[in-house]
MIRO-582577 format. One record per residue (C-alpha): residue in three letters; z, y negated, x negated; chain. Coordinates in nm, 3 decimals. Example, Ala and Ser with C-alpha at 12.3 -4.5 7.8 and 13.67 -1.06 7.14 Angstrom:
PAFI   rest        zz        yy        xx   kette
PAFI    ALA     0.780     0.450    -1.230       A
PAFI    SER     0.714     0.106    -1.367       A
//
This chain:
PAFI   rest        zz        yy        xx   kette
PAFI    MET    -0.968    -1.732     2.019       A
PAFI    ASP    -0.797    -1.687     1.683       A
PAFI    ASN    -1.034    -1.706     1.393       A
PAFI    ASN    -0.878    -1.468     1.140       A
PAFI    TYR    -1.055    -1.290     0.860       A
PAFI    TYR    -0.853    -0.976     0.932       A
PAFI    ASP    -0.870    -0.863     1.292       A
PAFI    PRO    -0.564    -0.652     1.383       A
PAFI    GLY    -0.786    -0.462     1.627       A
PAFI    ASP    -0.986    -0.328     1.334       A
PAFI    LEU    -0.697    -0.102     1.238       A
PAFI    ARG    -0.769     0.105     1.550       A
PAFI    LYS    -1.126     0.147     1.423       A
PAFI    PHE    -1.019     0.305     1.093       A
PAFI    GLY    -1.133     0.650     1.201       A
PAFI    LYS    -1.485     0.517     1.248       A
PAFI    ILE    -1.537     0.494     0.872       A
PAFI    SER    -1.644     0.858     0.897       A
PAFI    GLU    -1.941     0.773     1.118       A
PAFI    TRP    -2.167     0.661     0.833       A
PAFI    ALA    -2.055     0.929     0.587       A
PAFI    PRO    -1.908     1.216     0.794       A
PAFI    GLU    -1.852     1.460     0.508       A
PAFI    LEU    -1.678     1.205     0.287       A
PAFI    GLY    -1.480     1.064     0.578       A
PAFI    GLU    -1.359     1.411     0.672       A
PAFI    LYS    -1.255     1.482     0.313       A
PAFI    PHE    -1.071     1.151     0.292       A
PAFI    PHE    -0.881     1.203     0.619       A
PAFI    ASP    -0.794     1.563     0.526       A
PAFI    TYR    -0.652     1.435     0.200       A
PAFI    TYR    -0.482     1.133     0.356       A
PAFI    ASN    -0.314     1.341     0.626       A
PAFI    SER    -0.207     1.605     0.372       A
PAFI    VAL    -0.044     1.344     0.150       A
PAFI    PHE     0.185     1.226     0.429       A
PAFI    GLN     0.309     1.572     0.529       A
PAFI    GLU     0.664     1.677     0.445       A
PAFI    GLY     0.685     1.798     0.087       A
PAFI    ALA     0.909     1.728    -0.207       A
PAFI    LEU     0.937     1.384    -0.045       A
PAFI    SER     1.010     1.344     0.322       A
PAFI    ALA     0.756     1.180     0.551       A
PAFI    ARG     1.012     0.899     0.589       A
PAFI    GLU     1.027     0.842     0.213       A
PAFI    LYS     0.648     0.848     0.192       A
PAFI    SER     0.630     0.589     0.469       A
PAFI    LEU     0.855     0.355     0.268       A
PAFI    ILE     0.644     0.410    -0.043       A
PAFI    ALA     0.329     0.338     0.157       A
PAFI    LEU     0.483     0.019     0.294       A
PAFI    ALA     0.573    -0.103    -0.055       A
PAFI    VAL     0.227    -0.018    -0.191       A
PAFI    ALA     0.066    -0.186     0.110       A
PAFI    HIS     0.233    -0.509     0.007       A
PAFI    VAL     0.137    -0.471    -0.360       A
PAFI    VAL    -0.230    -0.412    -0.274       A
PAFI    LYS    -0.200    -0.680    -0.003       A
PAFI    CYS    -0.353    -0.479     0.282       A
PAFI    PRO    -0.258    -0.635     0.616       A
PAFI    TYR    -0.381    -0.327     0.803       A
PAFI    CYS    -0.158    -0.100     0.597       A
PAFI    ILE     0.137    -0.337     0.634       A
PAFI    ASP     0.097    -0.324     1.013       A
PAFI    ALA     0.050     0.053     1.016       A
PAFI    TYR     0.345     0.138     0.791       A
PAFI    THR     0.578    -0.114     0.950       A
PAFI    LYS     0.509     0.056     1.283       A
PAFI    ASP     0.534     0.402     1.124       A
PAFI    GLY     0.863     0.307     0.961       A
PAFI    LEU     1.008     0.185     1.290       A
PAFI    GLN     0.907     0.513     1.454       A
PAFI    ARG     1.085     0.701     1.174       A
PAFI    GLY     1.404     0.498     1.213       A
PAFI    ILE     1.362     0.298     0.895       A
PAFI    THR     1.567    -0.020     0.916       A
PAFI    LYS     1.440    -0.369     0.842       A
PAFI    GLU     1.676    -0.379     0.543       A
PAFI    GLU     1.526    -0.057     0.401       A
PAFI    MET     1.175    -0.191     0.457       A
PAFI    MET     1.252    -0.518     0.280       A
PAFI    GLU     1.418    -0.336    -0.008       A
PAFI    ALA     1.104    -0.123    -0.047       A
PAFI    VAL     0.889    -0.439    -0.046       A
PAFI    HIS     1.111    -0.588    -0.318       A
PAFI    ALA     1.082    -0.269    -0.525       A
PAFI    GLY     0.704    -0.295    -0.504       A
PAFI    ALA     0.714    -0.665    -0.589       A
PAFI    ALA     0.935    -0.599    -0.891       A
PAFI    ILE     0.695    -0.337    -1.027       A
PAFI    GLU     0.396    -0.564    -0.965       A
PAFI    SER     0.574    -0.854    -1.138       A
PAFI    GLY     0.680    -0.636    -1.429       A
PAFI    ALA     0.327    -0.505    -1.471       A
PAFI    THR     0.200    -0.862    -1.488       A
PAFI    LEU     0.467    -0.971    -1.733       A
PAFI    VAL     0.435    -0.672    -1.966       A
PAFI    HIS     0.073    -0.772    -2.018       A
PAFI    GLY     0.221    -1.087    -2.171       A
PAFI    VAL     0.289    -0.871    -2.477       A
PAFI    GLN    -0.087    -0.822    -2.511       A
PAFI    MET    -0.133    -1.199    -2.495       A
PAFI    MET     0.142    -1.248    -2.752       A
PAFI    ASN    -0.016    -0.992    -2.987       A
PAFI    LYS    -0.360    -1.153    -2.953       A
PAFI    TYR    -0.217    -1.502    -3.003       A
PAFI    ASN    -0.033    -1.392    -3.317       A
PAFI    LYS    -0.346    -1.224    -3.455       A
PAFI    LEU    -0.570    -1.523    -3.386       A
PAFI    SER    -0.328    -1.785    -3.512       A
PAFI    MET    -0.279    -1.630    -3.856       A
//
């Protein structure tokens, strides 16, 4: 038996989060399902965004879910990887721009 912290089978149990807080669970799933409906962005575009964000927040369940969703929507592996790189670039940039804060603090303290 594999001894993994994340059990891929747990993804199928996601709906059960409503069992211990039915009202909140229902509100969450209503919202979640509404977000991914066609709108100004297509469901396909939203799936790519979700895949990129899944990588940035490092959620293996979301990565599995939105890789599968993307395949079902005809998203190619190249498009998926490009989305992952876009997310990685934003995450890296967000980390690096905080370097300005460090630089400002260093300059202030070293005067």
